[in-house]
LUMTITOR-64381 format. One record per residue (C-alpha): residue number from 1; residue in three letters; z, x, y. Coordinates in pm, whole numbers. Layout:
% LUMTITOR-64381
<atom NUM, Ala, <Z, X, Y>>
...
END
This chain:
% LUMTITOR-64381
<atom 1, Met, <-2789, -274, -2195>>
<atom 2, Asn, <-2712, -76, -2510>>
<atom 3, Asp, <-2789, -292, -2802>>
<atom 4, Thr, <-2591, -91, -3044>>
<atom 5, Ala, <-2258, -253, -3172>>
<atom 6, Pro, <-1964, -232, -2906>>
<atom 7, Thr, <-1719, 19, -2987>>
<atom 8, Leu, <-1447, -90, -2709>>
<atom 9, His, <-1216, -363, -2765>>
<atom 10, Ala, <-992, -542, -2507>>
<atom 11, Gly, <-726, -792, -2504>>
<atom 12, Val, <-535, -936, -2203>>
<atom 13, Ala, <-218, -1149, -2142>>
<atom 14, Gln, <20, -1226, -1892>>
<atom 15, Ser, <405, -1314, -1860>>
<atom 16, Asp, <602, -1483, -1574>>
<atom 17, Ile, <833, -1234, -1451>>
<atom 18, Thr, <962, -1455, -1145>>
<atom 19, Thr, <1324, -1438, -1070>>
<atom 20, Asp, <1527, -1703, -1258>>
<atom 21, Asp, <1793, -1765, -968>>
<atom 22, Pro, <1794, -2149, -910>>
<atom 23, Asn, <1869, -2095, -548>>
<atom 24, Ala, <1548, -1886, -493>>
<atom 25, Ala, <1279, -2030, -265>>
<atom 26, Ile, <946, -1955, -480>>
<atom 27, His, <619, -2001, -327>>
<atom 28, Asp, <425, -1897, -629>>
<atom 29, Arg, <477, -1721, -958>>
<atom 30, Leu, <494, -1338, -998>>
<atom 31, Tyr, <332, -1208, -1350>>
<atom 32, Ala, <331, -897, -1534>>
<atom 33, Lys, <-43, -868, -1656>>
<atom 34, Ala, <-155, -640, -1925>>
<atom 35, Ile, <-484, -533, -2075>>
<atom 36, Val, <-490, -326, -2386>>
<atom 37, Leu, <-797, -98, -2458>>
<atom 38, Asp, <-909, 54, -2795>>
<atom 39, Asp, <-1239, 223, -2851>>
<atom 40, Gln, <-1163, 331, -3224>>
<atom 41, Thr, <-1042, 661, -3117>>
<atom 42, Thr, <-803, 610, -2816>>
<atom 43, Arg, <-570, 292, -2737>>
<atom 44, Leu, <-403, 244, -2411>>
<atom 45, Ala, <-234, -26, -2209>>
<atom 46, Ile, <-233, -108, -1852>>
<atom 47, Val, <30, -334, -1703>>
<atom 48, Ser, <19, -458, -1340>>
<atom 49, Met, <345, -616, -1213>>
<atom 50, Asp, <399, -803, -897>>
<atom 51, Ala, <676, -585, -777>>
<atom 52, Val, <758, -325, -529>>
<atom 53, Ala, <778, -37, -731>>
<atom 54, Ile, <830, 94, -1097>>
<atom 55, Gly, <1180, 193, -1052>>
<atom 56, Gly, <1327, 375, -743>>
<atom 57, Ile, <1375, 92, -510>>
<atom 58, Cys, <1411, -296, -538>>
<atom 59, Asp, <1416, -493, -840>>
<atom 60, Ile, <1288, -295, -1118>>
<atom 61, Pro, <1564, -21, -1239>>
<atom 62, Asp, <1500, 317, -1299>>
<atom 63, Asp, <1535, 310, -1691>>
<atom 64, Phe, <1264, 35, -1708>>
<atom 65, Leu, <956, 249, -1770>>
<atom 66, Leu, <1144, 462, -2052>>
<atom 67, Arg, <1251, 127, -2198>>
<atom 68, Leu, <949, -54, -2210>>
<atom 69, Arg, <769, 250, -2327>>
<atom 70, Thr, <1014, 325, -2622>>
<atom 71, Arg, <982, -61, -2751>>
<atom 72, Ile, <587, -59, -2713>>
<atom 73, Glu, <559, 268, -2924>>
<atom 74, Asp, <800, 162, -3157>>
<atom 75, Gln, <681, -198, -3229>>
<atom 76, Leu, <331, -192, -3135>>
<atom 77, Gly, <218, 181, -3214>>
<atom 78, Ile, <72, 257, -2871>>
<atom 79, Pro, <197, 606, -2765>>
<atom 80, Gly, <409, 574, -2475>>
<atom 81, Gln, <246, 820, -2259>>
<atom 82, His, <-65, 578, -2308>>
<atom 83, Val, <114, 286, -2119>>
<atom 84, Met, <35, 284, -1761>>
<atom 85, Val, <280, 63, -1561>>
<atom 86, His, <181, -26, -1192>>
<atom 87, Ala, <323, -226, -924>>
<atom 88, Thr, <118, -442, -678>>
<atom 89, His, <372, -328, -432>>
<atom 90, Thr, <461, -694, -301>>
<atom 91, His, <721, -701, -56>>
<atom 92, Pro, <1045, -911, -106>>
<atom 93, Pro, <1241, -1144, 117>>
<atom 94, Gly, <1515, -1068, -159>>
<atom 95, Arg, <1539, -1052, -525>>
<atom 96, Leu, <1175, -1121, -665>>
<atom 97, Leu, <1211, -1070, -1055>>
<atom 98, Cys, <1401, -1188, -1352>>
<atom 99, Asp, <1695, -1004, -1455>>
<atom 100, Asp, <1650, -635, -1591>>
<atom 101, Asp, <1644, -703, -1948>>
<atom 102, Gln, <1413, -1006, -1930>>
<atom 103, Gln, <1158, -757, -1722>>
<atom 104, Val, <1128, -540, -2042>>
<atom 105, Glu, <1121, -840, -2273>>
<atom 106, Arg, <860, -1042, -2108>>
<atom 107, Thr, <635, -738, -2010>>
<atom 108, Leu, <660, -633, -2382>>
<atom 109, Asp, <543, -966, -2478>>
<atom 110, Ala, <248, -957, -2267>>
<atom 111, Val, <138, -637, -2398>>
<atom 112, Arg, <206, -747, -2755>>
<atom 113, Arg, <-16, -1074, -2707>>
<atom 114, Ala, <-277, -864, -2539>>
<atom 115, Gln, <-290, -631, -2847>>
<atom 116, Arg, <-293, -914, -3062>>
<atom 117, Asn, <-596, -1067, -2900>>
<atom 118, Leu, <-824, -737, -2909>>
<atom 119, Thr, <-1176, -815, -2929>>
<atom 120, Pro, <-1523, -637, -2888>>
<atom 121, Val, <-1631, -609, -2520>>
<atom 122, Arg, <-1877, -449, -2278>>
<atom 123, Val, <-1780, -317, -1933>>
<atom 124, Gly, <-1922, -254, -1615>>
<atom 125, Phe, <-1798, -108, -1259>>
<atom 126, Gly, <-1878, -201, -930>>
<atom 127, Trp, <-1810, -161, -565>>
<atom 128, Gly, <-1714, -460, -340>>
<atom 129, Arg, <-1609, -439, 31>>
<atom 130, Glu, <-1378, -616, 236>>
<atom 131, Glu, <-1330, -509, 619>>
<atom 132, Arg, <-1140, -812, 739>>
<atom 133, Ile, <-788, -763, 597>>
<atom 134, Ala, <-690, -394, 643>>
<atom 135, Ile, <-619, -134, 907>>
<atom 136, Asn, <-477, 210, 889>>
<atom 137, Arg, <-123, 161, 1028>>
<atom 138, Thr, <-48, 503, 1177>>
<atom 139, Leu, <-186, 550, 1489>>
<atom 140, Arg, <-326, 871, 1649>>
<atom 141, Leu, <-204, 950, 2003>>
<atom 142, Lys, <-320, 1125, 2267>>
<atom 143, Asp, <-34, 1396, 2266>>
<atom 144, Gly, <-127, 1462, 1900>>
<atom 145, Arg, <179, 1242, 1736>>
<atom 146, His, <159, 982, 1506>>
<atom 147, Trp, <283, 640, 1564>>
<atom 148, Thr, <320, 377, 1287>>
<atom 149, Ile, <280, -19, 1325>>
<atom 150, Arg, <599, -133, 1182>>
<atom 151, Gln, <815, -448, 1254>>
<atom 152, Thr, <1100, -208, 1293>>
<atom 153, Asn, <965, -84, 1593>>
<atom 154, Pro, <753, -147, 1914>>
<atom 155, Cys, <403, -44, 1932>>
<atom 156, Pro, <309, 238, 2160>>
<atom 157, Asn, <178, 174, 2501>>
<atom 158, Asp, <-202, 116, 2490>>
<atom 159, Asp, <-295, 384, 2700>>
<atom 160, Ala, <-106, 630, 2471>>
<atom 161, Val, <-341, 544, 2168>>
<atom 162, Glu, <-648, 757, 2102>>
<atom 163, Ser, <-760, 666, 1763>>
<atom 164, Leu, <-694, 509, 1409>>
<atom 165, Gly, <-642, 698, 1048>>
<atom 166, Pro, <-902, 659, 799>>
<atom 167, Ile, <-943, 366, 578>>
<atom 168, Asp, <-1150, 290, 272>>
<atom 169, Pro, <-1257, -69, 259>>
<atom 170, Arg, <-1410, -48, -94>>
<atom 171, Ile, <-1283, -284, -361>>
<atom 172, Gly, <-1325, -110, -722>>
<atom 173, Val, <-1393, -388, -979>>
<atom 174, Leu, <-1435, -342, -1352>>
<atom 175, Arg, <-1578, -634, -1527>>
<atom 176, Phe, <-1494, -700, -1917>>
<atom 177, Asp, <-1717, -903, -2103>>
<atom 178, Lys, <-1640, -1042, -2456>>
<atom 179, Cys, <-1945, -1037, -2675>>
<atom 180, Asp, <-2039, -1163, -3053>>
<atom 181, Thr, <-2043, -839, -3251>>
<atom 182, Thr, <-2325, -981, -3470>>
<atom 183, Asn, <-2608, -994, -3202>>
<atom 184, Gly, <-2457, -904, -2886>>
<atom 185, Ser, <-2506, -1236, -2725>>
<atom 186, Asn, <-2258, -1523, -2604>>
<atom 187, Asn, <-2089, -1308, -2352>>
<atom 188, Ser, <-1809, -1463, -2167>>
<atom 189, Leu, <-1569, -1293, -1922>>
<atom 190, Leu, <-1253, -1181, -2036>>
<atom 191, Ala, <-1109, -989, -1750>>
<atom 192, Val, <-1173, -861, -1404>>
<atom 193, Val, <-982, -538, -1321>>
<atom 194, Tyr, <-999, -490, -922>>
<atom 195, Asn, <-830, -222, -707>>
<atom 196, Phe, <-786, -232, -303>>
<atom 197, Ala, <-573, -64, -93>>
<atom 198, Cys, <-351, -269, 173>>
<atom 199, His, <23, -295, 198>>
<atom 200, Pro, <125, -689, 102>>
<atom 201, Leu, <359, -721, 387>>
<atom 202, Ile, <271, -1059, 550>>
<atom 203, Gly, <420, -1294, 288>>
<atom 204, Val, <405, -1659, 344>>
<atom 205, Pro, <563, -1891, 618>>
<atom 206, Gly, <926, -1950, 560>>
<atom 207, Gly, <979, -1605, 354>>
<atom 208, Ala, <971, -1777, 2>>
<atom 209, Val, <911, -1562, -295>>
<atom 210, Thr, <535, -1465, -328>>
<atom 211, Ala, <298, -1224, -522>>
<atom 212, Asn, <146, -1201, -160>>
<atom 213, Tyr, <-203, -1160, -98>>
<atom 214, Pro, <-286, -980, -476>>
<atom 215, Gly, <-161, -1290, -609>>
<atom 216, Phe, <-365, -1550, -406>>
<atom 217, Ala, <-663, -1308, -469>>
<atom 218, Ser, <-609, -1318, -841>>
<atom 219, His, <-557, -1687, -835>>
<atom 220, Ala, <-888, -1722, -640>>
<atom 221, Ile, <-1052, -1515, -889>>
<atom 222, Glu, <-936, -1688, -1191>>
<atom 223, Thr, <-976, -2030, -1062>>
<atom 224, Arg, <-1373, -1951, -985>>
<atom 225, Leu, <-1430, -1784, -1324>>
<atom 226, Gly, <-1228, -2026, -1590>>
<atom 227, Asp, <-1225, -1976, -1966>>
<atom 228, Asp, <-878, -1817, -1937>>
<atom 229, Ala, <-1008, -1501, -1776>>
<atom 230, Ile, <-757, -1307, -1619>>
<atom 231, Ala, <-763, -1098, -1294>>
<atom 232, Ile, <-569, -792, -1283>>
<atom 233, Phe, <-499, -616, -946>>
<atom 234, Leu, <-434, -248, -905>>
<atom 235, Gln, <-289, -159, -552>>
<atom 236, Gly, <-481, 158, -387>>
<atom 237, Ala, <-389, 433, -194>>
<atom 238, Ala, <-189, 191, 59>>
<atom 239, Gly, <50, 441, 190>>
<atom 240, Asp, <-82, 416, 558>>
<atom 241, Ile, <-261, 93, 520>>
<atom 242, Thr, <-145, -270, 626>>
<atom 243, Glu, <-274, -627, 733>>
<atom 244, Arg, <-438, -645, 1057>>
<atom 245, Asp, <-250, -937, 1134>>
<atom 246, Tyr, <98, -771, 1035>>
<atom 247, Lys, <234, -800, 1375>>
<atom 248, Asp, <63, -1127, 1508>>
<atom 249, Thr, <315, -1291, 1712>>
<atom 250, Asn, <50, -1614, 1789>>
<atom 251, Arg, <21, -1743, 1460>>
<atom 252, Pro, <253, -1806, 1154>>
<atom 253, Arg, <187, -1507, 930>>
<atom 254, Asp, <41, -1636, 607>>
<atom 255, Ser, <-125, -1376, 312>>
<atom 256, Lys, <-278, -1673, 143>>
<atom 257, Pro, <-606, -1676, 358>>
<atom 258, Ile, <-640, -1303, 347>>
<atom 259, Gly, <-590, -1327, -33>>
<atom 260, Glu, <-866, -1549, -92>>
<atom 261, Met, <-1091, -1341, 139>>
<atom 262, Leu, <-1018, -1054, -96>>
<atom 263, Gly, <-1066, -1286, -409>>
<atom 264, Cys, <-1442, -1404, -281>>
<atom 265, Ser, <-1539, -1029, -212>>
<atom 266, Thr, <-1415, -929, -540>>
<atom 267, Leu, <-1638, -1207, -699>>
<atom 268, Asp, <-1945, -1117, -486>>
<atom 269, Ala, <-1913, -773, -649>>
<atom 270, Trp, <-1847, -889, -982>>
<atom 271, Gln, <-2153, -1111, -1009>>
<atom 272, Asn, <-2379, -828, -993>>
<atom 273, Ile, <-2201, -598, -1233>>
<atom 274, Thr, <-2410, -511, -1558>>
<atom 275, Val, <-2203, -457, -1854>>
<atom 276, Gln, <-2268, -228, -2118>>
<atom 277, Asn, <-2093, -33, -2409>>
<atom 278, Gly, <-1822, 200, -2297>>
<atom 279, Glu, <-1598, 471, -2425>>
<atom 280, Leu, <-1232, 528, -2353>>
<atom 281, Ala, <-1030, 834, -2276>>
<atom 282, Ile, <-687, 968, -2105>>
<atom 283, Glu, <-576, 1273, -1984>>
<atom 284, Ser, <-234, 1328, -1841>>
<atom 285, Gln, <1, 1583, -1681>>
<atom 286, Thr, <361, 1612, -1553>>
<atom 287, Val, <374, 1818, -1263>>
<atom 288, Arg, <684, 1900, -1023>>
<atom 289, Phe, <622, 1834, -666>>
<atom 290, Pro, <847, 2027, -393>>
<atom 291, His, <1119, 1845, -218>>
<atom 292, Arg, <1057, 1884, 152>>
<atom 293, Thr, <1283, 2175, 323>>
<atom 294, Asp, <1183, 2088, 687>>
<atom 295, Ile, <1441, 1816, 762>>
<atom 296, Pro, <1703, 2022, 932>>
<atom 297, Asp, <1398, 2129, 1185>>
<atom 298, Arg, <1267, 1772, 1228>>
<atom 299, Leu, <1630, 1651, 1315>>
<atom 300, Ala, <1669, 1916, 1551>>
<atom 301, Glu, <1344, 1821, 1702>>
<atom 302, Leu, <1455, 1455, 1732>>
<atom 303, His, <1798, 1540, 1885>>
<atom 304, Arg, <1631, 1726, 2152>>
<atom 305, Glu, <1388, 1447, 2240>>
<atom 306, Gln, <1681, 1229, 2232>>
<atom 307, Arg, <1863, 1408, 2464>>
<atom 308, Glu, <1555, 1419, 2707>>
<atom 309, Leu, <1516, 1054, 2704>>
<atom 310, Leu, <1866, 1003, 2773>>
<atom 311, Ala, <1866, 1235, 3082>>
<atom 312, Ser, <1540, 1058, 3215>>
<atom 313, Leu, <1738, 739, 3229>>
<atom 314, Arg, <1876, 727, 3585>>
<atom 315, Phe, <1977, 438, 3828>>
<atom 316, Thr, <1786, 106, 3831>>
<atom 317, Ser, <1813, -176, 4116>>
<atom 318, Leu, <1658, -429, 3876>>
<atom 319, Asn, <1801, -598, 3565>>
<atom 320, Phe, <1576, -785, 3357>>
<atom 321, Lys, <1616, -1125, 3524>>
<atom 322, Ser, <1513, -950, 3841>>
<atom 323, Phe, <1255, -746, 3687>>
<atom 324, Met, <1046, -995, 3497>>
<atom 325, Pro, <959, -1212, 3814>>
<atom 326, Leu, <862, -905, 4027>>
<atom 327, Tyr, <678, -770, 3771>>
<atom 328, Leu, <460, -1078, 3712>>
<atom 329, Lys, <410, -1124, 4088>>
<atom 330, His, <252, -740, 4087>>
<atom 331, Leu, <50, -860, 3790>>
<atom 332, Met, <-76, -1164, 3932>>
<atom 333, Ser, <-166, -1013, 4272>>
<atom 334, Pro, <-128, -656, 4319>>
<atom 335, Asp, <-264, -645, 4671>>
<atom 336, His, <-48, -915, 4829>>
<atom 337, Pro, <239, -958, 4567>>
<atom 338, Gly, <514, -1045, 4836>>
<atom 339, Asp, <331, -1385, 4978>>
<atom 340, Tyr, <12, -1550, 5026>>
<atom 341, Ala, <-246, -1282, 5159>>
<atom 342, Tyr, <-235, -1490, 5493>>
<atom 343, Arg, <112, -1387, 5553>>
<atom 344, Tyr, <-21, -1020, 5567>>
<atom 345, Leu, <-276, -1121, 5834>>
<atom 346, Gln, <-52, -1319, 6057>>
<atom 347, Ser, <80, -1007, 6264>>
<atom 348, Ala, <96, -627, 6222>>
<atom 349, Asn, <476, -635, 6208>>
<atom 350, Asp, <493, -889, 5924>>
<atom 351, Ser, <223, -711, 5725>>
<atom 352, His, <425, -363, 5792>>
<atom 353, Met, <753, -528, 5651>>
<atom 354, Leu, <579, -686, 5343>>
<atom 355, Arg, <399, -396, 5255>>
<atom 356, Ala, <715, -183, 5286>>
<atom 357, Met, <895, -440, 5056>>
<atom 358, Asp, <604, -426, 4816>>
<atom 359, Thr, <622, -50, 4806>>
<atom 360, Glu, <1013, -41, 4718>>
<atom 361, Asn, <918, -312, 4462>>
<atom 362, Arg, <679, -137, 4284>>
<atom 363, Leu, <911, 190, 4264>>
<atom 364, Asn, <1171, -20, 4126>>
<atom 365, Ile, <941, -183, 3883>>
<atom 366, Asp, <770, 161, 3753>>
<atom 367, Lys, <1129, 304, 3718>>
<atom 368, Tyr, <1254, -1, 3508>>
<atom 369, Leu, <929, 26, 3289>>
<atom 370, Glu, <995, 392, 3254>>
<atom 371, Asn, <1354, 290, 3124>>
<atom 372, Ile, <1203, 29, 2895>>
<atom 373, Asn, <963, 300, 2733>>
<atom 374, Ala, <1271, 552, 2694>>
<atom 375, Met, <1470, 268, 2510>>
<atom 376, Glu, <1184, 153, 2298>>
<atom 377, Lys, <1132, 538, 2181>>
<atom 378, Leu, <1524, 616, 2157>>
<atom 379, Ala, <1508, 316, 1920>>
<atom 380, Arg, <1246, 453, 1702>>
<atom 381, Ile, <1403, 811, 1688>>
<atom 382, Glu, <1756, 657, 1632>>
<atom 383, Asp, <1601, 495, 1309>>
<atom 384, Lys, <1414, 818, 1226>>
<atom 385, Ile, <1730, 1014, 1236>>
<atom 386, Ala, <1923, 787, 1019>>
<atom 387, Thr, <1633, 795, 770>>
<atom 388, Leu, <1621, 1151, 754>>
<atom 389, Glu, <1984, 1215, 713>>
<atom 390, Arg, <1982, 997, 426>>
<atom 391, His, <1720, 1143, 275>>
<atom 392, Gln, <1858, 1492, 310>>
<atom 393, Ala, <2174, 1362, 153>>
<atom 394, Ile, <1955, 1245, -159>>
<atom 395, Ile, <1786, 1579, -215>>
<atom 396, Asp, <2133, 1779, -159>>
<atom 397, Glu, <2297, 1541, -433>>
<atom 398, Ser, <1967, 1609, -673>>
<atom 399, His, <2059, 1971, -667>>
<atom 400, Gln, <1681, 2017, -710>>
<atom 401, Cys, <1406, 2177, -517>>
<atom 402, Asp, <1140, 1973, -668>>
<atom 403, Val, <1090, 1633, -839>>
<atom 404, Glu, <912, 1557, -1149>>
<atom 405, Ala, <562, 1341, -1124>>
<atom 406, Glu, <343, 1215, -1437>>
<atom 407, Leu, <-27, 1211, -1329>>
<atom 408, His, <-260, 994, -1568>>
<atom 409, Cys, <-626, 1002, -1551>>
<atom 410, Val, <-819, 730, -1755>>
<atom 411, Arg, <-1187, 684, -1820>>
<atom 412, Ile, <-1316, 343, -1892>>
<atom 413, Gly, <-1668, 364, -1924>>
<atom 414, Thr, <-1846, 502, -1621>>
<atom 415, Cys, <-1510, 455, -1413>>
<atom 416, Ala, <-1211, 685, -1361>>
<atom 417, Ile, <-870, 538, -1259>>
<atom 418, Val, <-628, 774, -1130>>
<atom 419, Phe, <-245, 653, -1153>>
<atom 420, Ala, <5, 835, -970>>
<atom 421, Pro, <398, 750, -881>>
<atom 422, Ile, <376, 775, -542>>
<atom 423, Glu, <216, 625, -205>>
<atom 424, Val, <-68, 782, -161>>
<atom 425, Leu, <-206, 808, 186>>
<atom 426, Ser, <-583, 708, 269>>
<atom 427, Gln, <-697, 1073, 333>>
<atom 428, Val, <-539, 1229, 29>>
<atom 429, Ala, <-699, 940, -202>>
<atom 430, Met, <-1074, 1015, -26>>
<atom 431, Asn, <-1045, 1365, -86>>
<atom 432, Val, <-984, 1312, -443>>
<atom 433, Gln, <-1244, 1075, -458>>
<atom 434, Ala, <-1498, 1323, -271>>
<atom 435, Ala, <-1392, 1601, -517>>
<atom 436, Ser, <-1425, 1374, -832>>
<atom 437, Pro, <-1699, 1423, -1072>>
<atom 438, Phe, <-1719, 1053, -1165>>
<atom 439, Glu, <-1953, 858, -920>>
<atom 440, His, <-1671, 566, -935>>
<atom 441, Thr, <-1316, 687, -903>>
<atom 442, Ile, <-1018, 469, -787>>
<atom 443, Ile, <-697, 548, -741>>
<atom 444, Ala, <-407, 324, -866>>
<atom 445, Ala, <-96, 439, -665>>
<atom 446, Phe, <261, 299, -741>>
<atom 447, Ser, <216, 370, -1089>>
<atom 448, Asn, <478, 498, -1350>>
<atom 449, Gly, <763, 568, -1118>>
<atom 450, Tyr, <824, 591, -742>>
<atom 451, Leu, <832, 889, -534>>
<atom 452, His, <799, 712, -188>>
<atom 453, Tyr, <518, 843, 37>>
<atom 454, Gly, <280, 1111, -21>>
<atom 455, Pro, <111, 1195, 310>>
<atom 456, Ala, <-146, 1483, 386>>
<atom 457, Ala, <-7, 1825, 472>>
<atom 458, Asp, <-138, 1804, 806>>
<atom 459, Asp, <45, 1482, 896>>
<atom 460, Tyr, <393, 1620, 849>>
<atom 461, Asp, <375, 1756, 1230>>
<atom 462, Gly, <267, 1403, 1355>>
<atom 463, Gly, <614, 1209, 1299>>
<atom 464, Gly, <473, 899, 1185>>
<atom 465, Tyr, <709, 641, 943>>
<atom 466, Glu, <508, 800, 632>>
<atom 467, Val, <632, 1146, 678>>
<atom 468, Thr, <975, 1016, 772>>
<atom 469, Glu, <1019, 811, 467>>
<atom 470, Cys, <917, 1102, 241>>
<atom 471, Phe, <1089, 1323, 0>>
<atom 472, Val, <811, 1568, -86>>
<atom 473, Gly, <725, 1858, 97>>
<atom 474, Pro, <350, 1934, 223>>
<atom 475, Gly, <288, 2129, -59>>
<atom 476, Trp, <280, 1815, -291>>
<atom 477, Gln, <-89, 1756, -169>>
<atom 478, Ala, <-224, 2074, -292>>
<atom 479, Ile, <-61, 2025, -650>>
<atom 480, Phe, <-174, 1661, -667>>
<atom 481, Glu, <-542, 1724, -565>>
<atom 482, Ser, <-579, 2043, -785>>
<atom 483, Thr, <-402, 1853, -1099>>
<atom 484, Val, <-597, 1539, -1068>>
<atom 485, Gln, <-935, 1741, -1020>>
<atom 486, Ser, <-855, 1906, -1341>>
<atom 487, Leu, <-784, 1606, -1545>>
<atom 488, Leu, <-1082, 1429, -1416>>
<atom 489, Glu, <-1300, 1704, -1533>>
<atom 490, Arg, <-1149, 1708, -1875>>
<atom 491, Leu, <-1256, 1344, -1895>>
<atom 492, Tyr, <-1602, 1386, -1780>>
<atom 493, Val, <-1738, 1639, -2035>>
<atom 494, Pro, <-1750, 1384, -2301>>
<atom 495, Met, <-1975, 1179, -2084>>
<atom 496, Ala, <-2309, 1408, -2170>>
<atom 497, Ser, <-2277, 1244, -2527>>
<atom 498, Thr, <-2291, 855, -2608>>
<atom 499, Arg, <-2246, 691, -2928>>
END
């Protein structure tokens, strides 16, 4: 550890931003958590909010970010572009947050108190790992297409699935310890900032308002550490990542156990982190991502597939009531589904009649299954068509061929954090991390705005949910990766010198 006086100061605070609706069923509280950092040269604020997104969809209005940054700059002196506002992406059963004005007031108050509490700190970074929670939800099929695991559509047939997409199970952990500036002793924990990628979708039994697994993980960390330490969660590149148990139909879905697992794994990493003096720096750039232009072609392809599936629906002798018992009998005893085995042995004539009946029933079962498969695909196609048509209308109404995006990179000690206003998919994030000059780089997606999904360019032909629920064209990836790489390289240069 460097024994010189620490130059990095930090302060933390949180505000309750849960809905004030007296009729809302609330399981656990939602927070805006702020950490203000200052190294005598740079001052910035990072705010993590238990919300779906910072504008764009759900509770937080589009003007929230501008209003909050303006108030922080005017009242606290932190430049607006040095305020990173992040959403944990917890998904709602309804309205989650307090009203629009209170969102600004309470979040501003958290930043104000965090700045008031600035104290000398040392910082360290470490990696944890949690492989029991998440799965890449976009299945790779044998025909080259993608099929996303979602509640709004069935999963594909098992024999159609070839592989899973990539996943990063690491937990990035920043540890901030308070220290006595006189002799560097008497360290005590101020905060843990941790980063993990997974959609918070499961919720809690009964569907009440919840901060989801990030809230439970943070509570577990804070309970273990005590001393008013605050755990701040930064959602990662969760665009195509979901909980393993997301479609479990055998047990009540509850995000508390997986949140507690994440909390414990974060603590395992935290206790092995060595803190030291750390510098602070920030680089940012506003870019423009192209709007997608392929929606008409995608719609034409979907309509063609729809026509082919409809044409495949022909006669069927069975309805569901007659299909189900026949199907079960053929599953239970494929060699003798019509009766006990001895009936097939009784006489050649009986055996011939039973086997003829079995053959006809199997043909009818197969036909019914083909119709079911077509129906499942048609339901999924209809949803995709409606989504793409809605997106095309929004793009047309914007009268823009591209959309603005803020990209920020922050260096805290030996760690770099990339803040992006888009649901980055795993492969894109892994590309950024592999190219980064930093040993430790984490992605904080869902930050400073919301532009929906950011898939890899190669995924657009796959047809998964993420490339359907997407406004940007494939060219966004090259712009994103090259811009972030440039920002990270600019941040990395001062690392050659230390104070």
